[in-house]
C-alpha positions in Angstrom: 112.4 93.1 85.7 111.7 95.8 88.5 109.1 93.3 89.9 111.4 90.3 90.0 114.0 92.4 91.8 112.0 94.0 94.4 109.0 91.6 94.8 108.6 91.9 98.4 108.4 95.7 98.3 106.1 95.7 95.7 103.9 93.2 97.2 103.5 95.1 100.6 102.9 98.2 98.8 100.1 96.7 96.9 98.7 95.1 100.2 98.9 98.4 101.9 96.9 99.8 99.0 94.4 97.1 99.0 93.9 97.7 102.7 93.7 101.5 102.3 91.0 100.9 99.7 89.0 98.9 101.8 89.2 101.3 104.6 88.0 104.1 102.4 84.9 102.0 100.8 83.9 101.1 104.4 84.1 104.8 105.4 82.2 105.7 102.3 79.5 103.4 103.1 79.2 104.4 106.6 79.2 108.1 105.9 76.7 108.1 103.3 74.4 105.1 104.4 74.5 103.1 101.2 72.4 100.3 102.9 69.1 101.8 101.7 70.2 104.0 98.9 68.2 102.1 96.2 64.9 102.3 98.4 65.7 106.2 99.2 66.2 107.0 95.3 62.9 105.1 94.5 61.1 107.1 97.0 62.3 110.2 96.1 61.5 109.4 92.3 57.9 108.3 93.2 57.4 111.6 95.2 58.5 113.6 92.3 56.5 111.7 90.0 53.2 112.5 92.3 54.1 116.2 92.4 54.2 116.6 88.4 
């Protein structure tokens, strides 16, 4: 019932949350350089294995 009576406000709120979440995801990816994370982890693991 609340959604039906305040649909526009709720839709606006949800859109703002989606935008904020996307901004945070983008910021996280830039900050932690996830583009080559898998390769860096693989390299680290192989280096660790060689030192055993």
